N, C-alpha and C positions, 0 to 999 in steps of 0.2 A: 204850338203852344209854348210859351216861354216858361222855363223852369224857375222856380223860386226856392229860396232856402227854407229848409224845414225849421221848426221851432228849435230843435236840438242844435242845428248848425248855427243859428242866430245866437243861441245861448253860449255855445263854444266860442264864437267870435267875440262876444261881449266879455266873456271871462278872460280871454287872451289879452284884450286891451286893458282890462282892469288889473291883471296880474302885474306885480312889481317885483323886480329882481334887484337885490342889492349888489352893487359893484364897488370895487376899490380900484380907482384909476390913478395912475401916475402920469402926469403930463411930461412934455419934453424938458421943462424946467426942473423936474424932479419933485414937484409938488404933488402930494397924495391927497385924494379926496374921496370920501364915501358918498355914493349917489344911488338913487333908485331909478332903474330903467323900466319903462312901460313895455308890456308885451305887445305883440302884434306888429313889431318893426324889427329891423336889423340892428345889430350892435352899433354899426356906423351911424344910423339914423338917431339912435338913442344918444350916442356921444355928442353928435352935433346939436341935438335939441337941448342937451344938458350944458352946452356952452364950451365944449372942448374944441376950440378953433384950430388946434393942431391937426385935427382930422380934416384934410382938405376935401376929400371925396369928389375930385374933379369930374369923374364920370357919372356921378349921381347914384352910385351903388350898383352898377351893372357889371362889375368885375372886369373892368377894362383899363384900370390905371394904376392900381396899387398905392394910391395916396391915402388909404385908410389903414395902412399897415400898423398892426399892434403886436405886442408880445403877450402871450398868455402864460400865466403861472403854470409851470410844468405839472403841478398836482391836479390841474383842471383839464389838461389837454385831452385826455382819453374820455372825458365826460361831455365833450362837444361833438357835433356832427363832423364826420370825416372831411378832410380837405378834398376838393374836387380838382380835376386836371387843369382847368383854366386858372384857378387860384394858385396852384403850384407853379404853373408856367409863369405867371406874372411875378410871383415872389422870387423866382430864379434870377430875375433881372435886378434884384435889389442887392446893393452891396452890404445892406444891414440885415439880411436874412439870417435867422438862427433857427434851431429846431423848435423854438417856441413861437415862431412867426405865423400869423394868420392875417387875412384881410377881414376887417370888421364888417364889411358889407355882406359877407358870406355866412355870418353867424346870426341866426334868428334869436331874438331875445327870449322867445318862448323856450328855447333849448338850452339856455344858460343856467347853470346852477347858481343859487344865491351865494354871495360871497366871492364871486369870481374876481381874481386880481389880474389886472391888465396894465401894461405900460405902453404908452404911445411911442412907436419907433421913430428914430431920427428921419428927417426928410431926405429922400434921395435926390 
């Protein structure tokens, strides 16, 4: 017998997609823009959907390329999910890695505090 989602699970999924998180994004040209990101997707997907073409995301968001490298405002770093081993290993290869570096494909929008400030890292 195939399992189906309960009403509660469906409601949670719908609320996740409807949830909007405000971001303050600085692109590579130094232009700052306030945007709203939808829940239910990664930060990388949200940035691409919002027209930030500086996020190349060559691997499609599977943590295999580091072309979605961003800098997180230090005051928000401890409010995001911890960096995993694969993400850390990929960032080690970037000449632009800083203590604020993260791969945006590894940050779910549902876990982002509103007002998050990010800056898109230079291309390696």
